[in-house]
C-alpha positions as protocol buffer text, in pm:
chain_id: "A"
residue {
  index: 1
  type: GLN
  ca { x: 7134 y: 11813 z: -4668 }
}
residue {
  index: 2
  type: LEU
  ca { x: 6995 y: 11734 z: -4326 }
}
residue {
  index: 3
  type: GLN
  ca { x: 7173 y: 11442 z: -4159 }
}
residue {
  index: 4
  type: LEU
  ca { x: 7005 y: 11199 z: -3921 }
}
residue {
  index: 5
  type: VAL
  ca { x: 7181 y: 10967 z: -3679 }
}
residue {
  index: 6
  type: GLU
  ca { x: 6991 y: 10696 z: -3496 }
}
residue {
  index: 7
  type: SER
  ca { x: 7117 y: 10521 z: -3186 }
}
residue {
  index: 8
  type: GLY
  ca { x: 6999 y: 10291 z: -2911 }
}
residue {
  index: 9
  type: GLY
  ca { x: 6933 y: 9970 z: -3099 }
}
residue {
  index: 10
  type: THR
  ca { x: 7045 y: 9653 z: -2928 }
}
residue {
  index: 11
  type: LEU
  ca { x: 6944 y: 9303 z: -2825 }
}
residue {
  index: 12
  type: VAL
  ca { x: 6665 y: 9294 z: -2569 }
}
residue {
  index: 13
  type: GLU
  ca { x: 6452 y: 9021 z: -2417 }
}
residue {
  index: 14
  type: THR
  ca { x: 6082 y: 8980 z: -2482 }
}
residue {
  index: 15
  type: GLY
  ca { x: 5886 y: 9206 z: -2252 }
}
residue {
  index: 16
  type: GLY
  ca { x: 6173 y: 9447 z: -2218 }
}
residue {
  index: 17
  type: SER
  ca { x: 6203 y: 9815 z: -2299 }
}
residue {
  index: 18
  type: LEU
  ca { x: 6432 y: 10021 z: -2515 }
}
residue {
  index: 19
  type: THR
  ca { x: 6465 y: 10385 z: -2617 }
}
residue {
  index: 20
  type: LEU
  ca { x: 6588 y: 10488 z: -2958 }
}
residue {
  index: 21
  type: SER
  ca { x: 6721 y: 10833 z: -3038 }
}
residue {
  index: 22
  type: CYS
  ca { x: 6742 y: 11020 z: -3365 }
}
residue {
  index: 23
  type: GLN
  ca { x: 6953 y: 11332 z: -3376 }
}
residue {
  index: 24
  type: ALA
  ca { x: 6922 y: 11565 z: -3674 }
}
residue {
  index: 25
  type: SER
  ca { x: 7197 y: 11801 z: -3784 }
}
residue {
  index: 26
  type: GLU
  ca { x: 6939 y: 12078 z: -3803 }
}
residue {
  index: 27
  type: TYR
  ca { x: 6567 y: 12132 z: -3794 }
}
residue {
  index: 28
  type: PRO
  ca { x: 6387 y: 12040 z: -4116 }
}
residue {
  index: 29
  type: SER
  ca { x: 6260 y: 12336 z: -4314 }
}
residue {
  index: 30
  type: GLY
  ca { x: 5913 y: 12481 z: -4265 }
}
residue {
  index: 31
  type: PHE
  ca { x: 5638 y: 12258 z: -4138 }
}
residue {
  index: 32
  type: TYR
  ca { x: 5790 y: 11920 z: -4077 }
}
residue {
  index: 33
  type: VAL
  ca { x: 5724 y: 11574 z: -3949 }
}
residue {
  index: 34
  type: MET
  ca { x: 5981 y: 11342 z: -3798 }
}
residue {
  index: 35
  type: ALA
  ca { x: 5906 y: 10976 z: -3796 }
}
residue {
  index: 36
  type: TRP
  ca { x: 6024 y: 10630 z: -3710 }
}
residue {
  index: 37
  type: TYR
  ca { x: 5996 y: 10348 z: -3960 }
}
residue {
  index: 38
  type: ARG
  ca { x: 6111 y: 9992 z: -3932 }
}
residue {
  index: 39
  type: GLN
  ca { x: 6198 y: 9710 z: -4165 }
}
residue {
  index: 40
  type: ALA
  ca { x: 6194 y: 9351 z: -4052 }
}
residue {
  index: 41
  type: PRO
  ca { x: 6382 y: 9080 z: -4244 }
}
residue {
  index: 42
  type: GLY
  ca { x: 6198 y: 8993 z: -4562 }
}
residue {
  index: 43
  type: LYS
  ca { x: 5934 y: 9260 z: -4509 }
}
residue {
  index: 44
  type: GLU
  ca { x: 5866 y: 9606 z: -4642 }
}
residue {
  index: 45
  type: ARG
  ca { x: 5954 y: 9913 z: -4445 }
}
residue {
  index: 46
  type: GLU
  ca { x: 5659 y: 10027 z: -4235 }
}
residue {
  index: 47
  type: HIS
  ca { x: 5558 y: 10336 z: -4047 }
}
residue {
  index: 48
  type: VAL
  ca { x: 5592 y: 10309 z: -3670 }
}
residue {
  index: 49
  type: ALA
  ca { x: 5521 y: 10656 z: -3534 }
}
residue {
  index: 50
  type: ASP
  ca { x: 5560 y: 11021 z: -3620 }
}
residue {
  index: 51
  type: ILE
  ca { x: 5553 y: 11359 z: -3453 }
}
residue {
  index: 52
  type: SER
  ca { x: 5488 y: 11690 z: -3623 }
}
residue {
  index: 53
  type: LYS
  ca { x: 5646 y: 12027 z: -3568 }
}
residue {
  index: 54
  type: PHE
  ca { x: 5347 y: 12108 z: -3349 }
}
residue {
  index: 55
  type: GLY
  ca { x: 5375 y: 11793 z: -3144 }
}
residue {
  index: 56
  type: ILE
  ca { x: 5092 y: 11593 z: -3298 }
}
residue {
  index: 57
  type: THR
  ca { x: 5170 y: 11223 z: -3287 }
}
residue {
  index: 58
  type: LYS
  ca { x: 5052 y: 10923 z: -3487 }
}
residue {
  index: 59
  type: TYR
  ca { x: 5116 y: 10556 z: -3434 }
}
residue {
  index: 60
  type: ASN
  ca { x: 5094 y: 10231 z: -3622 }
}
residue {
  index: 61
  type: PRO
  ca { x: 4814 y: 10033 z: -3451 }
}
residue {
  index: 62
  type: SER
  ca { x: 5057 y: 9749 z: -3388 }
}
residue {
  index: 63
  type: VAL
  ca { x: 5262 y: 9966 z: -3152 }
}
residue {
  index: 64
  type: GLU
  ca { x: 5004 y: 10202 z: -3007 }
}
residue {
  index: 65
  type: GLY
  ca { x: 4999 y: 10175 z: -2630 }
}
residue {
  index: 66
  type: ARG
  ca { x: 5346 y: 10021 z: -2624 }
}
residue {
  index: 67
  type: PHE
  ca { x: 5561 y: 10278 z: -2804 }
}
residue {
  index: 68
  type: THR
  ca { x: 5586 y: 10649 z: -2737 }
}
residue {
  index: 69
  type: ILE
  ca { x: 5741 y: 10903 z: -2971 }
}
residue {
  index: 70
  type: SER
  ca { x: 5869 y: 11224 z: -2820 }
}
residue {
  index: 71
  type: ARG
  ca { x: 6110 y: 11504 z: -2891 }
}
residue {
  index: 72
  type: ASP
  ca { x: 6365 y: 11724 z: -2725 }
}
residue {
  index: 73
  type: ASN
  ca { x: 6236 y: 12078 z: -2758 }
}
residue {
  index: 74
  type: ALA
  ca { x: 6586 y: 12221 z: -2715 }
}
residue {
  index: 75
  type: ARG
  ca { x: 6743 y: 12039 z: -3010 }
}
residue {
  index: 76
  type: PRO
  ca { x: 6633 y: 11855 z: -3326 }
}
residue {
  index: 77
  type: THR
  ca { x: 6614 y: 11512 z: -3166 }
}
residue {
  index: 78
  type: ILE
  ca { x: 6333 y: 11263 z: -3137 }
}
residue {
  index: 79
  type: PHE
  ca { x: 6300 y: 10951 z: -2931 }
}
residue {
  index: 80
  type: LEU
  ca { x: 6109 y: 10627 z: -2948 }
}
residue {
  index: 81
  type: GLN
  ca { x: 6035 y: 10468 z: -2614 }
}
residue {
  index: 82
  type: MET
  ca { x: 5948 y: 10104 z: -2675 }
}
residue {
  index: 83
  type: ASP
  ca { x: 5788 y: 9895 z: -2401 }
}
residue {
  index: 84
  type: LYS
  ca { x: 5656 y: 9539 z: -2389 }
}
residue {
  index: 85
  type: LEU
  ca { x: 5876 y: 9443 z: -2679 }
}
residue {
  index: 86
  type: GLY
  ca { x: 5810 y: 9120 z: -2861 }
}
residue {
  index: 87
  type: PRO
  ca { x: 5992 y: 8923 z: -3131 }
}
residue {
  index: 88
  type: GLU
  ca { x: 5763 y: 9088 z: -3387 }
}
residue {
  index: 89
  type: ASP
  ca { x: 5936 y: 9417 z: -3310 }
}
residue {
  index: 90
  type: THR
  ca { x: 6269 y: 9288 z: -3435 }
}
residue {
  index: 91
  type: ALA
  ca { x: 6372 y: 9516 z: -3720 }
}
residue {
  index: 92
  type: VAL
  ca { x: 6603 y: 9788 z: -3834 }
}
residue {
  index: 93
  type: TYR
  ca { x: 6452 y: 10114 z: -3713 }
}
residue {
  index: 94
  type: TYR
  ca { x: 6496 y: 10420 z: -3932 }
}
residue {
  index: 95
  type: CYS
  ca { x: 6443 y: 10786 z: -3864 }
}
residue {
  index: 96
  type: LEU
  ca { x: 6282 y: 11003 z: -4131 }
}
residue {
  index: 97
  type: ALA
  ca { x: 6261 y: 11379 z: -4147 }
}
residue {
  index: 98
  type: ILE
  ca { x: 5997 y: 11519 z: -4383 }
}
residue {
  index: 99
  type: GLY
  ca { x: 6057 y: 11883 z: -4448 }
}
residue {
  index: 100
  type: ALA
  ca { x: 5896 y: 12144 z: -4667 }
}
residue {
  index: 101
  type: THR
  ca { x: 6140 y: 12082 z: -4951 }
}
residue {
  index: 102
  type: ASP
  ca { x: 6291 y: 11737 z: -4906 }
}
residue {
  index: 103
  type: ASP
  ca { x: 6306 y: 11421 z: -4697 }
}
residue {
  index: 104
  type: SER
  ca { x: 6601 y: 11265 z: -4521 }
}
residue {
  index: 105
  type: TRP
  ca { x: 6657 y: 10914 z: -4387 }
}
residue {
  index: 106
  type: GLY
  ca { x: 6896 y: 10796 z: -4122 }
}
residue {
  index: 107
  type: GLN
  ca { x: 7114 y: 10488 z: -4159 }
}
residue {
  index: 108
  type: GLY
  ca { x: 6906 y: 10279 z: -3919 }
}
residue {
  index: 109
  type: THR
  ca { x: 6963 y: 10108 z: -3588 }
}
residue {
  index: 110
  type: GLN
  ca { x: 6907 y: 9738 z: -3529 }
}
residue {
  index: 111
  type: VAL
  ca { x: 6667 y: 9615 z: -3264 }
}
residue {
  index: 112
  type: ILE
  ca { x: 6657 y: 9243 z: -3190 }
}
residue {
  index: 113
  type: VAL
  ca { x: 6403 y: 9105 z: -2947 }
}
residue {
  index: 114
  type: SER
  ca { x: 6486 y: 8757 z: -2825 }
}
residue {
  index: 115
  type: SER
  ca { x: 6206 y: 8514 z: -2754 }
}
């Protein structure tokens, strides 16, 4: 099964920036979408952003204009550039790969934004 490893989560001050990475062990099968989700304490996991095999991106309105999802075309890795971070962005950020036959989640990386 495809393995995902997130990295880059840390403590950052309000207004700061951070880049998360998600490295997959292989490309998902067929048409695929790779996405970032996040789960704040006491809240449900929510979609943050995603990027398709063809480079089409979608964002949660709460992050649009502040976050940018991108990918490394040479390897199965996606990134999440996060700018103008606020305490409301504090969460565990998860990577998700949606392939033609199955989905895979990473273990998550913690982002804490201090006020």
